[in-house]
PyMOL Python script that loads the backbone (N, CA, C, O; Angstrom):
from pymol import cmd

cmd.read_pdbstr("""\
ATOM      1  N   MET A   1      86.041  17.197 101.252  1.00  0.00           N
ATOM      2  CA  MET A   1      86.005  17.817  99.944  1.00  0.00           C
ATOM      3  C   MET A   1      84.583  17.701  99.413  1.00  0.00           C
ATOM      4  O   MET A   1      84.024  16.607  99.344  1.00  0.00           O
ATOM      5  N   ILE A   2      84.010  18.824  99.043  1.00  0.00           N
ATOM      6  CA  ILE A   2      82.652  18.844  98.505  1.00  0.00           C
ATOM      7  C   ILE A   2      82.694  18.811  96.978  1.00  0.00           C
ATOM      8  O   ILE A   2      82.001  18.002  96.360  1.00  0.00           O
ATOM      9  N   VAL A   3      83.507  19.690  96.357  1.00  0.00           N
ATOM     10  CA  VAL A   3      83.623  19.741  94.898  1.00  0.00           C
ATOM     11  C   VAL A   3      85.103  19.846  94.540  1.00  0.00           C
ATOM     12  O   VAL A   3      85.820  20.685  95.085  1.00  0.00           O
ATOM     13  N   ASP A   4      85.551  19.002  93.632  1.00  0.00           N
ATOM     14  CA  ASP A   4      86.908  19.070  93.102  1.00  0.00           C
ATOM     15  C   ASP A   4      86.823  18.731  91.626  1.00  0.00           C
ATOM     16  O   ASP A   4      87.179  17.633  91.198  1.00  0.00           O
ATOM     17  N   GLU A   5      86.344  19.692  90.863  1.00  0.00           N
ATOM     18  CA  GLU A   5      86.149  19.471  89.431  1.00  0.00           C
ATOM     19  C   GLU A   5      86.217  20.793  88.697  1.00  0.00           C
ATOM     20  O   GLU A   5      86.053  21.855  89.298  1.00  0.00           O
ATOM     21  N   LYS A   6      86.459  20.730  87.392  1.00  0.00           N
ATOM     22  CA  LYS A   6      86.443  21.932  86.577  1.00  0.00           C
ATOM     23  C   LYS A   6      84.997  22.373  86.404  1.00  0.00           C
ATOM     24  O   LYS A   6      84.104  21.558  86.172  1.00  0.00           O
ATOM     25  N   MET A   7      84.783  23.688  86.522  1.00  0.00           N
ATOM     26  CA  MET A   7      83.446  24.248  86.335  1.00  0.00           C
ATOM     27  C   MET A   7      83.558  25.401  85.352  1.00  0.00           C
ATOM     28  O   MET A   7      84.605  26.042  85.261  1.00  0.00           O
ATOM     29  N   THR A   8      82.503  25.664  84.627  1.00  0.00           N
ATOM     30  CA  THR A   8      82.458  26.779  83.694  1.00  0.00           C
ATOM     31  C   THR A   8      81.565  27.861  84.267  1.00  0.00           C
ATOM     32  O   THR A   8      80.439  27.594  84.688  1.00  0.00           O
ATOM     33  N   SER A   9      82.073  29.084  84.281  1.00  0.00           N
ATOM     34  CA  SER A   9      81.271  30.195  84.808  1.00  0.00           C
ATOM     35  C   SER A   9      80.266  30.663  83.755  1.00  0.00           C
ATOM     36  O   SER A   9      80.390  30.364  82.567  1.00  0.00           O
ATOM     37  N   HIS A  10      79.283  31.396  84.226  1.00  0.00           N
ATOM     38  CA  HIS A  10      78.338  32.046  83.323  1.00  0.00           C
ATOM     39  C   HIS A  10      79.053  33.203  82.621  1.00  0.00           C
ATOM     40  O   HIS A  10      80.183  33.525  82.988  1.00  0.00           O
ATOM     41  N   GLN A  11      78.442  33.823  81.647  1.00  0.00           N
ATOM     42  CA  GLN A  11      79.026  34.958  80.923  1.00  0.00           C
ATOM     43  C   GLN A  11      79.459  36.080  81.870  1.00  0.00           C
ATOM     44  O   GLN A  11      80.427  36.789  81.593  1.00  0.00           O
ATOM     45  N   ASN A  12      78.740  36.240  82.988  1.00  0.00           N
ATOM     46  CA  ASN A  12      79.038  37.326  83.925  1.00  0.00           C
ATOM     47  C   ASN A  12      80.110  36.940  84.948  1.00  0.00           C
ATOM     48  O   ASN A  12      80.420  37.735  85.835  1.00  0.00           O
ATOM     49  N   GLY A  13      80.679  35.738  84.841  1.00  0.00           N
ATOM     50  CA  GLY A  13      81.741  35.304  85.743  1.00  0.00           C
ATOM     51  C   GLY A  13      81.262  34.555  86.970  1.00  0.00           C
ATOM     52  O   GLY A  13      82.085  34.035  87.724  1.00  0.00           O
ATOM     53  N   PHE A  14      79.965  34.483  87.195  1.00  0.00           N
ATOM     54  CA  PHE A  14      79.422  33.781  88.362  1.00  0.00           C
ATOM     55  C   PHE A  14      79.353  32.281  88.101  1.00  0.00           C
ATOM     56  O   PHE A  14      79.244  31.839  86.957  1.00  0.00           O
ATOM     57  N   ILE A  15      79.418  31.505  89.189  1.00  0.00           N
ATOM     58  CA  ILE A  15      79.179  30.070  89.112  1.00  0.00           C
ATOM     59  C   ILE A  15      78.077  29.715  90.100  1.00  0.00           C
ATOM     60  O   ILE A  15      77.895  30.396  91.109  1.00  0.00           O
ATOM     61  N   ASP A  16      77.353  28.661  89.811  1.00  0.00           N
ATOM     62  CA  ASP A  16      76.338  28.151  90.738  1.00  0.00           C
ATOM     63  C   ASP A  16      76.981  27.030  91.543  1.00  0.00           C
ATOM     64  O   ASP A  16      77.480  26.056  90.980  1.00  0.00           O
ATOM     65  N   LEU A  17      76.964  27.175  92.862  1.00  0.00           N
ATOM     66  CA  LEU A  17      77.548  26.166  93.730  1.00  0.00           C
ATOM     67  C   LEU A  17      76.651  26.003  94.944  1.00  0.00           C
ATOM     68  O   LEU A  17      76.515  26.920  95.754  1.00  0.00           O
ATOM     69  N   TRP A  18      76.045  24.844  95.064  1.00  0.00           N
ATOM     70  CA  TRP A  18      75.152  24.555  96.191  1.00  0.00           C
ATOM     71  C   TRP A  18      75.939  23.798  97.249  1.00  0.00           C
ATOM     72  O   TRP A  18      76.584  22.792  96.954  1.00  0.00           O
ATOM     73  N   LEU A  19      75.882  24.288  98.485  1.00  0.00           N
ATOM     74  CA  LEU A  19      76.627  23.688  99.589  1.00  0.00           C
ATOM     75  C   LEU A  19      75.692  23.271 100.715  1.00  0.00           C
ATOM     76  O   LEU A  19      74.627  23.868 100.876  1.00  0.00           O
ATOM     77  N   PRO A  20      76.061  22.266 101.496  1.00  0.00           N
ATOM     78  CA  PRO A  20      75.234  21.847 102.633  1.00  0.00           C
ATOM     79  C   PRO A  20      75.067  22.983 103.660  1.00  0.00           C
ATOM     80  O   PRO A  20      75.958  23.816 103.830  1.00  0.00           O
ATOM     81  N   ARG A  21      73.930  22.998 104.326  1.00  0.00           N
ATOM     82  CA  ARG A  21      73.634  24.039 105.323  1.00  0.00           C
ATOM     83  C   ARG A  21      74.451  23.865 106.595  1.00  0.00           C
ATOM     84  O   ARG A  21      74.952  22.787 106.916  1.00  0.00           O
ATOM     85  N   ASP A  22      74.560  25.006 107.312  1.00  0.00           N
ATOM     86  CA  ASP A  22      75.135  25.047 108.662  1.00  0.00           C
ATOM     87  C   ASP A  22      76.567  24.527 108.736  1.00  0.00           C
ATOM     88  O   ASP A  22      76.920  23.767 109.638  1.00  0.00           O
ATOM     89  N   GLN A  23      77.387  24.949 107.773  1.00  0.00           N
ATOM     90  CA  GLN A  23      78.795  24.557 107.761  1.00  0.00           C
ATOM     91  C   GLN A  23      79.661  25.712 107.267  1.00  0.00           C
ATOM     92  O   GLN A  23      79.165  26.665 106.666  1.00  0.00           O
ATOM     93  N   LYS A  24      80.969  25.610 107.530  1.00  0.00           N
ATOM     94  CA  LYS A  24      81.952  26.546 106.993  1.00  0.00           C
ATOM     95  C   LYS A  24      82.815  25.789 105.990  1.00  0.00           C
ATOM     96  O   LYS A  24      83.124  24.613 106.187  1.00  0.00           O
ATOM     97  N   PHE A  25      83.198  26.469 104.919  1.00  0.00           N
ATOM     98  CA  PHE A  25      83.991  25.846 103.860  1.00  0.00           C
ATOM     99  C   PHE A  25      85.159  26.741 103.487  1.00  0.00           C
ATOM    100  O   PHE A  25      84.997  27.954 103.352  1.00  0.00           O
ATOM    101  N   LYS A  26      86.334  26.150 103.319  1.00  0.00           N
ATOM    102  CA  LYS A  26      87.476  26.840 102.741  1.00  0.00           C
ATOM    103  C   LYS A  26      87.342  26.672 101.238  1.00  0.00           C
ATOM    104  O   LYS A  26      87.246  25.550 100.741  1.00  0.00           O
ATOM    105  N   THR A  27      87.335  27.781 100.516  1.00  0.00           N
ATOM    106  CA  THR A  27      87.089  27.762  99.087  1.00  0.00           C
ATOM    107  C   THR A  27      88.316  28.284  98.347  1.00  0.00           C
ATOM    108  O   THR A  27      88.894  29.302  98.730  1.00  0.00           O
ATOM    109  N   LYS A  28      88.708  27.585  97.292  1.00  0.00           N
ATOM    110  CA  LYS A  28      89.840  28.009  96.469  1.00  0.00           C
ATOM    111  C   LYS A  28      89.441  27.862  95.008  1.00  0.00           C
ATOM    112  O   LYS A  28      88.951  26.813  94.589  1.00  0.00           O
ATOM    113  N   ILE A  29      89.657  28.921  94.238  1.00  0.00           N
ATOM    114  CA  ILE A  29      89.377  28.904  92.803  1.00  0.00           C
ATOM    115  C   ILE A  29      90.656  29.282  92.080  1.00  0.00           C
ATOM    116  O   ILE A  29      91.286  30.287  92.408  1.00  0.00           O
ATOM    117  N   ASP A  30      91.046  28.472  91.087  1.00  0.00           N
ATOM    118  CA  ASP A  30      92.230  28.722  90.260  1.00  0.00           C
ATOM    119  C   ASP A  30      91.796  28.860  88.813  1.00  0.00           C
ATOM    120  O   ASP A  30      90.918  28.135  88.344  1.00  0.00           O
ATOM    121  N   TYR A  31      92.430  29.813  88.095  1.00  0.00           N
ATOM    122  CA  TYR A  31      92.161  29.956  86.668  1.00  0.00           C
ATOM    123  C   TYR A  31      93.322  30.688  86.012  1.00  0.00           C
ATOM    124  O   TYR A  31      93.674  31.791  86.430  1.00  0.00           O
ATOM    125  N   ASN A  32      93.909  30.097  85.009  1.00  0.00           N
ATOM    126  CA  ASN A  32      94.999  30.717  84.248  1.00  0.00           C
ATOM    127  C   ASN A  32      96.091  31.303  85.131  1.00  0.00           C
ATOM    128  O   ASN A  32      96.553  32.417  84.884  1.00  0.00           O
ATOM    129  N   GLY A  33      96.507  30.573  86.151  1.00  0.00           N
ATOM    130  CA  GLY A  33      97.576  31.032  87.024  1.00  0.00           C
ATOM    131  C   GLY A  33      97.149  32.017  88.095  1.00  0.00           C
ATOM    132  O   GLY A  33      97.980  32.462  88.887  1.00  0.00           O
ATOM    133  N   LYS A  34      95.873  32.367  88.136  1.00  0.00           N
ATOM    134  CA  LYS A  34      95.353  33.264  89.163  1.00  0.00           C
ATOM    135  C   LYS A  34      94.559  32.450  90.177  1.00  0.00           C
ATOM    136  O   LYS A  34      93.942  31.441  89.836  1.00  0.00           O
ATOM    137  N   THR A  35      94.584  32.903  91.428  1.00  0.00           N
ATOM    138  CA  THR A  35      93.933  32.153  92.506  1.00  0.00           C
ATOM    139  C   THR A  35      93.206  33.101  93.448  1.00  0.00           C
ATOM    140  O   THR A  35      93.633  34.236  93.661  1.00  0.00           O
ATOM    141  N   VAL A  36      92.106  32.621  94.007  1.00  0.00           N
ATOM    142  CA  VAL A  36      91.424  33.327  95.086  1.00  0.00           C
ATOM    143  C   VAL A  36      91.011  32.277  96.121  1.00  0.00           C
ATOM    144  O   VAL A  36      90.557  31.188  95.771  1.00  0.00           O
ATOM    145  N   GLU A  37      91.176  32.623  97.394  1.00  0.00           N
ATOM    146  CA  GLU A  37      90.766  31.742  98.490  1.00  0.00           C
ATOM    147  C   GLU A  37      89.883  32.531  99.435  1.00  0.00           C
ATOM    148  O   GLU A  37      90.106  33.722  99.653  1.00  0.00           O
ATOM    149  N   SER A  38      88.883  31.872  99.998  1.00  0.00           N
ATOM    150  CA  SER A  38      87.959  32.534 100.904  1.00  0.00           C
ATOM    151  C   SER A  38      87.255  31.488 101.755  1.00  0.00           C
ATOM    152  O   SER A  38      87.227  30.306 101.410  1.00  0.00           O
ATOM    153  N   GLU A  39      86.691  31.932 102.860  1.00  0.00           N
ATOM    154  CA  GLU A  39      85.857  31.051 103.674  1.00  0.00           C
ATOM    155  C   GLU A  39      84.409  31.408 103.406  1.00  0.00           C
ATOM    156  O   GLU A  39      84.031  32.580 103.423  1.00  0.00           O
ATOM    157  N   ILE A  40      83.603  30.391 103.159  1.00  0.00           N
ATOM    158  CA  ILE A  40      82.164  30.566 102.919  1.00  0.00           C
ATOM    159  C   ILE A  40      81.426  29.782 103.984  1.00  0.00           C
ATOM    160  O   ILE A  40      81.793  28.648 104.289  1.00  0.00           O
ATOM    161  N   SER A  41      80.389  30.378 104.553  1.00  0.00           N
ATOM    162  CA  SER A  41      79.579  29.651 105.528  1.00  0.00           C
ATOM    163  C   SER A  41      78.123  29.652 105.091  1.00  0.00           C
ATOM    164  O   SER A  41      77.676  30.538 104.363  1.00  0.00           O
ATOM    165  N   THR A  42      77.393  28.642 105.548  1.00  0.00           N
ATOM    166  CA  THR A  42      76.010  28.444 105.095  1.00  0.00           C
ATOM    167  C   THR A  42      75.041  28.376 106.268  1.00  0.00           C
ATOM    168  O   THR A  42      74.103  27.578 106.267  1.00  0.00           O
ATOM    169  N   PHE A  43      75.279  29.222 107.268  1.00  0.00           N
ATOM    170  CA  PHE A  43      74.369  29.260 108.410  1.00  0.00           C
ATOM    171  C   PHE A  43      73.164  30.134 108.086  1.00  0.00           C
ATOM    172  O   PHE A  43      73.163  30.834 107.074  1.00  0.00           O
ATOM    173  N   GLU A  44      72.151  30.102 108.923  1.00  0.00           N
ATOM    174  CA  GLU A  44      70.849  30.711 108.632  1.00  0.00           C
ATOM    175  C   GLU A  44      70.916  32.162 108.163  1.00  0.00           C
ATOM    176  O   GLU A  44      70.213  32.514 107.215  1.00  0.00           O
ATOM    177  N   ASN A  45      71.719  33.011 108.774  1.00  0.00           N
ATOM    178  CA  ASN A  45      71.738  34.426 108.408  1.00  0.00           C
ATOM    179  C   ASN A  45      72.877  34.800 107.466  1.00  0.00           C
ATOM    180  O   ASN A  45      73.129  35.986 107.256  1.00  0.00           O
ATOM    181  N   ASP A  46      73.570  33.821 106.894  1.00  0.00           N
ATOM    182  CA  ASP A  46      74.654  34.100 105.958  1.00  0.00           C
ATOM    183  C   ASP A  46      74.111  34.477 104.583  1.00  0.00           C
ATOM    184  O   ASP A  46      73.009  34.089 104.194  1.00  0.00           O
ATOM    185  N   ALA A  47      74.916  35.238 103.869  1.00  0.00           N
ATOM    186  CA  ALA A  47      74.540  35.639 102.505  1.00  0.00           C
ATOM    187  C   ALA A  47      74.470  34.397 101.612  1.00  0.00           C
ATOM    188  O   ALA A  47      75.207  33.432 101.814  1.00  0.00           O
ATOM    189  N   THR A  48      73.583  34.435 100.634  1.00  0.00           N
ATOM    190  CA  THR A  48      73.450  33.313  99.700  1.00  0.00           C
ATOM    191  C   THR A  48      74.168  33.590  98.390  1.00  0.00           C
ATOM    192  O   THR A  48      74.198  32.737  97.503  1.00  0.00           O
ATOM    193  N   CYS A  49      74.746  34.781  98.263  1.00  0.00           N
ATOM    194  CA  CYS A  49      75.482  35.146  97.046  1.00  0.00           C
ATOM    195  C   CYS A  49      76.789  35.810  97.473  1.00  0.00           C
ATOM    196  O   CYS A  49      76.769  36.795  98.211  1.00  0.00           O
ATOM    197  N   ASN A  50      77.908  35.287  97.022  1.00  0.00           N
ATOM    198  CA  ASN A  50      79.211  35.845  97.363  1.00  0.00           C
ATOM    199  C   ASN A  50      79.759  36.562  96.137  1.00  0.00           C
ATOM    200  O   ASN A  50      79.999  35.937  95.104  1.00  0.00           O
ATOM    201  N   THR A  51      79.957  37.874  96.250  1.00  0.00           N
ATOM    202  CA  THR A  51      80.459  38.654  95.104  1.00  0.00           C
ATOM    203  C   THR A  51      81.821  39.275  95.407  1.00  0.00           C
ATOM    204  O   THR A  51      82.262  40.162  94.677  1.00  0.00           O
ATOM    205  N   THR A  52      82.492  38.831  96.462  1.00  0.00           N
ATOM    206  CA  THR A  52      83.757  39.461  96.854  1.00  0.00           C
ATOM    207  C   THR A  52      84.986  38.683  96.410  1.00  0.00           C
ATOM    208  O   THR A  52      86.097  39.202  96.524  1.00  0.00           O
ATOM    209  N   MET A  53      84.838  37.476  95.914  1.00  0.00           N
ATOM    210  CA  MET A  53      86.001  36.690  95.494  1.00  0.00           C
ATOM    211  C   MET A  53      86.444  37.126  94.090  1.00  0.00           C
ATOM    212  O   MET A  53      85.679  37.027  93.131  1.00  0.00           O
ATOM    213  N   GLN A  54      87.676  37.604  93.986  1.00  0.00           N
ATOM    214  CA  GLN A  54      88.209  38.047  92.692  1.00  0.00           C
ATOM    215  C   GLN A  54      89.549  37.372  92.445  1.00  0.00           C
ATOM    216  O   GLN A  54      90.403  37.329  93.330  1.00  0.00           O
ATOM    217  N   LEU A  55      89.729  36.848  91.249  1.00  0.00           N
ATOM    218  CA  LEU A  55      90.993  36.216  90.886  1.00  0.00           C
ATOM    219  C   LEU A  55      92.086  37.266  90.789  1.00  0.00           C
ATOM    220  O   LEU A  55      91.905  38.292  90.135  1.00  0.00           O
ATOM    221  N   MET A  56      93.212  37.019  91.432  1.00  0.00           N
ATOM    222  CA  MET A  56      94.340  37.961  91.405  1.00  0.00           C
ATOM    223  C   MET A  56      95.581  37.251  90.906  1.00  0.00           C
ATOM    224  O   MET A  56      96.644  37.862  90.806  1.00  0.00           O
TER     225      MET A  56
END
""", "prot")
cmd.dss("prot")
cmd.show_as("cartoon", "prot")
cmd.util.cbc("prot")
cmd.orient("prot")
């Protein structure tokens, strides 16, 4: 577990989350009964900004 805490998003809905390099992470975000899960990886050619996770 890297982060297990409440976080507040910016006005635009984004959050800042720094993760260790060269790893894969299972990510889950919950808010007001809505959830999104995704895998994020931090290898050299991976994107540094994830904009595809949407609460449903």
